[in-house]
N, C-alpha and C positions, 0 to 999 in steps of 0.2 A: 552386671549388665552385662548383655550378648548383645552381639549386632548380626543381622545379616545382611546378604546383598540385594535383599529385594525390599524395594520402598512401597508402601500403603498403594499409592497409587499405580506402581508399575512403572513409572517416568523417574529418570536419573538424570541430575545435572551433567552429567557429560553427555548426554543427548542433545546438549545444547550447541554442539561442539560445530556440528553443520552452519548452523545459523549464524554463528562468530565468525567462521571461517569465510563463509560469505559476504557479511558485513566487511569483514576485512580486505577482500578481494575488489567490492564495490569501491571503497574508500581508495585503494590502490590504481584502479584503473578508472576511476572516473574522478580523481582527486580535483580537477582544476571545473566540473560541474559547480553549479549552487548548492550550495551546504543544505541538505533538507533536514526536517524534524525527523528522527526515528525514532521508531518504535518498533520492538522486539515483542512479537508475539510469542509465548513461549506455553501457552498450552498448544496452539496449533502448527506451531513451529513454522512461523514467515517473518517477514520482514514490513515493516510500513516505511515510506518513504514520502513524504507530506512537504510540499510545498505553498509558499504563498501567493505565487504569483503564476498565471497560466504561462508565461512567457520560459518559465524556469521549468513548468512542465514537460514543457513541448522540448526542452534542451535533456531533460533526460529520457523522455519517450524516444527520441531519435536516437540516443548514446544508446539504450537498451535494444533499439531495432524493436520496437512493439508498432504493429501496423497502427497506424491514424483508425482505420475501420473499427478499432476491436474498443477504443475509448469512447466510455460513456458519459453522458449530461447528466450529474444529478441537481435536481433542484426540489427547494423549498421554498416556504413563503418568506425563510429568515436567510437564505443564503444557497450557492450554489457552487460548484466542485467540478472535475475531470479525474475520471477514475477508469485506470487500467490494470490487469494482473497480468503477472507473468511467472517465470520460474529464471532462477540465477544462480546455476551451479549447483543445479539440484533441488534449491530453497524457492516455496513460494514468495512473492513480494506483491505488494497493494503499493500502486502508483496515486496518488494524488495530489491536483492541485486546486489552490483554493483560491478565491477572490474574483471569482468567474462573474461578470456583470449580466445579470438579466431585468427587463421590464417586470414591471408590477403583475402584467398579464402573462407572462409567460413563467413566472414563479406560482400563480395560483394555477395556471392549467392544470386538470386532470393526466397522469401519467400513466400510462399504460394500464393494464387488467387489474394489479394491485390498486394503483389508485382508486379505480371504479368503485372496485370492491370492499374499500375502505371506508 
């Protein structure tokens, strides 16, 4: 058996080091913030931080210095959540806050061009 330094996909496990380092730095810097559900996106190399409460989302958004004007409200007939993207130590991340309450009318309202086309 022979080994090669080339992987079939061109991606190596070592390529995840920045992701791991950014997550470790987030934990160290924001240890007192509410614990999010963390998703490590290894294909696109990013971190997902998911919170179950809009107030917890706001604590994280403020700590990460993300402008409130960049926060999107995603609404479906079943649920609504807040979303904002950013970069931390060079690594992309998505911050989401679930548990947003909306009325039935708001949940069924068309949303932008993509909603009209659907």
